[in-house]
N, C-alpha and C positions, 0 to 999 in steps of 0.2 A: 795770246791764246795759245795755246797747245793741242793738239790733237795727236792721240796715238791711236792706232788700229792694232784690233786683238786678233789673234789667231785662234781658231777654232778647231777641234775637230771636224771631220766632214759630217755634215747633219743630214740624217734622212728623216723621214716620217715617226714621229715619236721614238725616235734613237736616243734622247735624250730629255729630261725634264728641264725648264728653263732654270730652276733654281741648281739642279745638277751642273748644268752650265756653266752657270756664273761660278760654281764655287770651282770648278776645273779651271777656267779662262781667264777670274777676275781674282786674283790674289790681293789686291789692296786697291782701296779707293778714298782719297782722302779727302776732308770736308770741302766745299765748295766748287765737287767737280759735278759735271755731268757726264752721264752713261748713255750713249746711242746705241741701239739694238735694230737692227734691220726688222722690217714688219717678215718677210719670208722665213726667218729663223725663228722669228714666236711662233708664225702658225704650222711650222715644220715639227716643233716640239708640241704645239697644240692639238696637232692634227687636223687643222683646217685646209682641208685638201680633198679633193675629188678625183677618181682616175681618168685619165686620159682615155682610155678604152671605153666605149660604150656612152660618152659622156660628149652630148652636142655643146661645144664651148660657146655659141653664137648664143644658145637660151642660157647659159650658164651664166654668160655676162650679163646678159640681161636681168637675171633673178638677182645677179649680185649688186645693179645700180640702182640708185635711187631715179635717174631718170637717166633714158639713153637717146638717139638720134639715128637713124638709118639714112646716111649719105653718101647715095652710089660714086658721088665722083673723088671719094675717097680712095687713093691707088695704092695705098698701103695697107689694106685690107683689116683695118680698125674700126672698134666701135666708137664711137665718141660718147661720153659717160660723165653721170655727176653721182660720185659716190665719197660717201663721208662727207660730204660738203666740200669735193674737189671734183674738179676740171680733170678728168685722166681719161686716156684710151683705156678701153675692156674693163674697167672695173676693178682695176688693180691684178683680174685673175692674169696669172703668168707660170709660164713652164719651165724656164730657164734654171739651171741648177737645182733640179728638183727630178728624182727618176720617176717616170712615168705618171706624174701627177700635175694637176692644175692647182697652185698653191693660190691660196686666197687670202684677202686680210684678214688679219684675226675678228672672231665672232664680236669679239666685244672690246674693242681699240682700246678703250680707255682703263678698263677695268684691267687690264692684265700691265698697262704701263703704272698704274696705282701700286699693283703686286710686286713687280720689280723695286719700285724704289722703296716699298716695304720692306722688303727682303736685304735688299743695300744697306739703310737705315740699320734695320736691327743687327745684322751680321759685323757691321763696323762700327755701331753706334755712334750714326752721324746725325748731324740736326740738317744742316744745309746741304742737299744732293736734287738734282736733277736727273731725270729720263726722259727720252725722248724713242717714239716710234718711228722710223725712217723707211722709206720707201723712195724710188726716182721716178723722174717724168723728163718729158720732153716740154720744152717751153715755143709758142708759137714764134714761127720767122726765126727762131734758132737752132743750128743743128747742137746735138748732144743733149745725153741724159745730163740731170743735174737733183741732187736729194732735195727732199721735200718732208716733212713732218705731218705724221698723222696723229701723233698724241704727244702731251708732254703731262710732266708732274713736278711738281717742287719749286719751281719757279713763275716768273711772271714771263707769258710770251710776247707781249709787246711791250716797247717802251713809246709811251705817248707825249709826244713833243707840241700837242696843239695847247697854244697861250703861252707858250714859251716863245723867244725872240731869234731870229739869225743874227748873222752876224753884222748886219745891217738896221737891225730894230723890229724888222718886221716880224709881226704876230704870224705862226703858224698854225691855221686854221684844219688842215685835216692832216697832217703828216704825225704817222707811226712807224715807229721801226719792227722788223719782222725778227725780232730777237730768236727765236725758236726756230723758223727757218733759214736764219743764217747759220743756225749752229748744224741742223741737219746737212746743209748743202756742204760745208765743210767735212762735217764725217762721212756723208756718203762718198765724196770726193777722195778723201784719206783710205777709206775702207775699199773701194773701188768696186766696179761692176761685171767683172768677170770671174776667173778661176782664182781668184787672190784668198780663197777661204779665211777671209778676214770682217766679219758681218757685224764686229763691234766696233766699239771706240770711245774712248775715255778724254773728255774733253776738259782740260783744267787750265787757270789762270785767264779766267774769266770776270772781270771786275764790272762789266757791264751788264751782268746778270743779276737780276733781284730774286734771290732765293724765298720759299714762301715753307714754311713749315707745316703744308696741308696741302692733298690732291686739290685740283681743280674742282670748284665748286660749279652747281648746273650753270650758273648765272655767268660766272667768267667763261664758261667754256662758248655760251651762248652769244655773250660779248665779242667772239674772235669769230663768229659765222656772219655772211652776206647772201642775202637774197640775189641771186639773179637777176630780181626787177632791180636792185639798189645798187649792183655793181657797176666799177666805172665801166667794162665793158657791156654794158645792160645790152647798149642796142645788137652787139653781135649776139647774144644768148638770144633774145627778141628773134633774130632771123633766124633760128632753126627750131624745126618740128619738133620738141621733145615729146617722149612717150614715156608714162609711169612705169618704172623697173619694178622689180621684185623687193626691194628695201623704204620702208618708210625714212622720210627725209628728217632731220632732226628739226625742233622749229629755229627759226629765226627772229 
C-alpha cells in the first residue's frame, strides 16, 4: 500500500468548491485507487460552519449529537457524544485550522462522499475508485489521535472472515477486518494533524480492497452500524446516562 498526501491551498469558508479544489490539487488518479479527504475541508468548502462569536459551544455540540453524556468527572472539558453512530468527543465540532468558526461534520456525509466519487469517476473515466471522508479522534486508554472513516463509497468497508479457517483450522465466528478504518488511519497519519496543509491523500496498491461500481446501499450502510446495546463494550455504554441530542440516530 502506498499513501501520498496532497497539499492544497489554505482553505477557508467557501474559498473553494470541492470540485474546484480537486481540479487543482488532484491532477491524476489511477484505476483501483482510494482518495481520502478530511471532513474539515469538506465542511469548509460546503459551508458547514457556525461563527465562534455568539455561539454556545456546549449547546452546539448537543445539537450535533445523537446522544450525549454530561460527565462532571471529565477533566478535559469534553462532551462525550455519539454522532454518526460514532463514539467521539464533542460530536465532531472543532475549531482548529479554521478562522473564527466552529467546523461541523458535513451535513450529509454520505451524499458528499458519493458526489466526490462521481466527480473523480467522470473526470478520469474510472470504474474502480474509492473515496473516504476522514476525521481523527482518540481511543480509550491510548495517547494520540488517529484517523477514522466517517463515510466511504466505491468499495467494501469490511472483509468478512466468518466461516473461514485460521492457521490451525479453527473457524472464525466473529472476525471481520475494518478495511475502511485501516485506510482512514493510514491516510490521516500521512496527512498530519497540525499545520501540514495536506488534507487529502491518494492511496494506491491496495490488493485487499474489493471495489464496487456503486455507492453503498442503505442495507450495506446499515450492516456497518452496531447498536450500543449489542456492541462489544455494551456494559460501558450502559453505565452512562445518555441523553438525546439534536440529531436522529440512523437505524441499526
